[in-house]
C-alpha positions in Angstrom: -39.0 86.1 113.2 -36.7 83.2 113.9 -37.2 81.9 110.3 -36.2 85.3 108.9 -33.0 85.4 111.0 -32.1 81.9 109.7 -32.6 83.0 106.1 -30.5 86.1 106.8 -27.7 84.0 108.3 -27.9 81.6 105.4 -27.6 84.5 103.0 -24.6 85.9 104.8 -23.0 82.5 104.8 -23.6 82.1 101.1 -22.2 85.6 100.5 -19.2 84.8 102.5 -18.6 81.5 100.6 -19.1 83.3 97.3 -16.6 86.0 98.4 -14.1 83.3 99.6 -14.5 81.5 96.3 -13.8 84.8 94.4 -10.8 85.5 96.6 -9.5 81.9 96.1 -9.9 82.0 92.4 -8.1 85.4 92.3 -5.3 84.0 94.5 -5.1 81.0 92.2 -4.8 83.2 89.1 -2.2 85.3 90.8 -0.3 82.2 91.9 -0.5 80.9 88.3 0.7 84.3 87.0 3.5 84.3 89.7 4.6 80.8 88.7 4.7 81.8 85.1 6.7 84.9 86.0 9.1 82.7 88.1 9.5 80.3 85.1 10.3 83.1 82.8 12.7 84.6 85.3 14.3 81.2 85.7 14.7 80.8 82.0 16.3 84.3 81.8 18.7 83.4 84.6 19.6 80.2 82.8 20.2 82.0 79.6 22.4 84.6 81.3 24.4 81.9 82.9 24.9 80.2 79.6 26.1 83.4 78.0 28.3 84.1 81.0 29.8 80.6 80.7 30.5 81.1 77.0 32.2 84.4 77.7 34.3 83.0 80.6 35.3 80.0 78.4 36.3 82.3 75.6 38.3 84.5 77.9 39.9 81.4 79.6 41.0 80.1 76.2 42.5 83.4 75.3 44.3 83.6 78.7 45.6 80.0 78.3 46.9 80.8 74.9 48.7 83.9 76.1 50.1 81.9 79.1 51.3 79.1 76.8 53.0 81.6 74.5 54.6 83.3 77.5 55.9 79.9 78.8 57.2 78.9 75.4 59.0 82.2 75.1 60.5 81.8 78.6 61.6 78.3 77.8 63.3 79.5 74.6 65.1 82.0 76.8 66.2 79.3 79.3 67.4 77.1 76.4 69.5 80.1 75.1 71.0 80.5 78.6 72.1 76.8 78.6 73.8 77.4 75.3 75.4 80.5 76.8 76.9 78.3 79.6 78.5 76.0 77.0 79.8 79.1 75.2 81.4 80.3 78.5 83.1 77.0 79.1 84.0 75.0 75.9 84.6 71.9 78.1 80.9 71.9 78.8 80.0 71.8 75.1 78.1 68.6 74.5 78.1 67.7 78.2 74.4 68.1 78.8 73.6 66.0 75.7 76.0 63.3 76.9 74.4 63.3 80.3 71.0 63.0 78.7 72.1 60.1 76.6 73.6 58.2 79.6 70.5 59.0 81.7 68.1 57.7 79.0 70.0 54.4 78.9 69.9 54.0 82.7 66.2 55.0 82.8 65.5 52.3 80.1 67.3 49.8 82.3 65.1 50.8 85.2 61.9 50.5 83.2 60.9 54.1 82.9 58.1 55.0 80.6 58.9 57.0 77.4 57.2 60.1 78.8 59.1 60.0 82.1 62.4 59.3 80.2 61.8 62.3 78.0 61.2 64.5 81.1 64.4 63.1 82.6 66.3 64.0 79.4 65.0 67.6 79.6 66.2 67.8 83.2 69.7 66.6 82.0 69.8 69.3 79.2 69.1 72.0 81.9 71.0 70.6 84.9 73.9 73.1 84.5 71.7 76.1 83.8 72.7 77.8 87.1 76.3 77.9 86.0 75.4 81.0 83.9 75.7 83.0 87.1 79.2 81.6 88.0 82.0 84.1 87.2 84.1 83.0 84.1 87.3 83.1 86.2 85.9 80.4 88.4 84.0 78.4 85.8 87.0 78.0 83.5 89.7 77.8 86.1 92.3 75.2 85.2 93.6 74.6 88.8 91.9 73.6 92.0 89.1 75.9 93.4 89.6 77.7 96.7 87.1 77.0 99.4 85.4 80.4 98.7 85.2 79.6 95.0 83.8 76.2 95.7 81.1 77.7 97.8 80.1 79.9 94.8 80.0 76.9 92.5 77.8 75.0 95.0 75.1 77.6 94.5 74.5 76.8 90.9 71.7 74.2 91.4 69.7 76.7 93.4 70.3 79.4 90.8 69.2 77.1 88.0 66.0 76.2 89.9 65.2 79.8 90.5 65.5 80.5 86.8 63.1 77.6 86.0 60.7 78.4 88.9 58.3 80.6 86.8 57.7 77.6 84.4 55.1 75.9 86.6 54.6 73.1 84.0 58.3 72.1 84.6 58.1 71.7 88.4 59.5 68.1 88.2 62.4 69.3 86.0 63.1 72.2 88.4 63.4 69.7 91.2 65.8 67.6 89.2 68.0 70.7 88.6 67.9 71.6 92.2 68.7 68.1 93.6 71.2 66.6 91.2 74.2 67.4 93.4 72.6 65.9 96.5 74.3 62.7 97.7 72.8 59.4 98.8 74.4 59.7 102.3 73.0 63.2 102.8 76.3 65.1 102.5 75.5 66.8 99.2 74.1 70.3 98.4 72.2 72.6 98.4 69.6 71.0 100.7 71.5 68.0 102.2 68.8 65.6 101.2 69.4 61.9 101.9 68.5 58.6 100.2 65.0 58.5 98.7 64.3 62.1 99.8 66.2 62.9 96.6 64.0 62.6 93.5 64.9 59.4 91.5 65.5 61.4 88.3 68.0 63.6 90.1 69.8 60.5 91.4 70.1 59.2 87.8 71.4 62.6 86.6 74.0 62.5 89.3 75.4 59.2 88.1 75.2 60.2 84.4 76.8 63.5 85.1 79.7 61.9 87.0 80.2 59.3 84.3 80.5 62.0 81.6 82.7 64.2 83.8 85.2 61.3 84.4 85.3 60.2 80.8 85.6 63.7 79.2 88.5 66.2 79.2 88.3 68.9 81.8 90.6 71.8 82.5 91.5 70.5 86.0 92.2 66.8 85.0 92.5 64.3 82.2 89.8 61.9 81.1 89.9 58.3 82.3 88.8 55.1 80.5 85.2 54.0 80.8 86.1 50.9 82.9 88.0 53.0 85.5 85.0 55.4 85.6 82.8 52.3 86.2 85.0 51.2 89.1 84.8 54.7 90.6 81.0 54.7 90.4 81.0 51.3 92.1 83.2 52.6 95.0 80.9 55.6 95.5 77.6 53.5 95.5 75.9 53.9 98.8 77.7 57.1 99.7 77.6 59.5 96.8 75.2 57.6 94.6 72.1 55.5 94.8 73.3 51.9 94.7 70.4 50.8 92.5 71.1 53.5 89.9 74.8 52.6 89.9 73.9 48.9 89.5 71.8 49.6 86.4 74.4 51.9 85.0 77.2 49.3 85.4 74.9 46.7 83.8 74.5 49.0 80.8 78.2 49.4 80.6 78.9 45.7 80.7 76.3 45.1 77.9 77.9 47.8 75.8 75.0 50.1 75.9 77.1 53.0 77.3 
């Protein structure tokens, strides 16, 4: 009887082991099938991602192209506005180009790279852009400006910067236009920046602008000789102008480069 029970128990154990083996094999097959399904799903996801990246890249290139076209069109409009300023005031004709020429020479004396010098020249060409908003009666006035009229004129750097603001690739030039009437001692406009708070390119434009203004005919005064203009720059170094910029400008004048 005891022997029969042992045989029975052994049989049950064998059956249980056999059943466990079947279940294990079945689970293993399912696991393998699941792994294969996961690999296939992973491959599909990778393919979807690749296609999505291609589409995003194509759309991005299209948008970049449209954005560049828009910026170029806007820049052409801005350039046309600067020409309109010269048309409003014939005394400003050639002024921006002269300022750019002087600024390039000063920048070369200061060791600017070619790229930085080119950006500076662009800032010079656009530095009077905001004058498009100044009434003709004030812009071309032959006599002294009233305090009220001068306050209007003082707004032109801010107006120019506002016009250029949408051109995000010209942020540095926008700052030049905004800051070129700031003074080294902090008494300039429109932000009353002082010393090295003022962008270096704007400090160079300030000197180049003053040099051309003094040596060119203006409705409110006669031109003065280059050497007298140089003396005026020297007197204003440390107050109106950056002393180092003036020093390099005077050096260029002595060497006949200006």
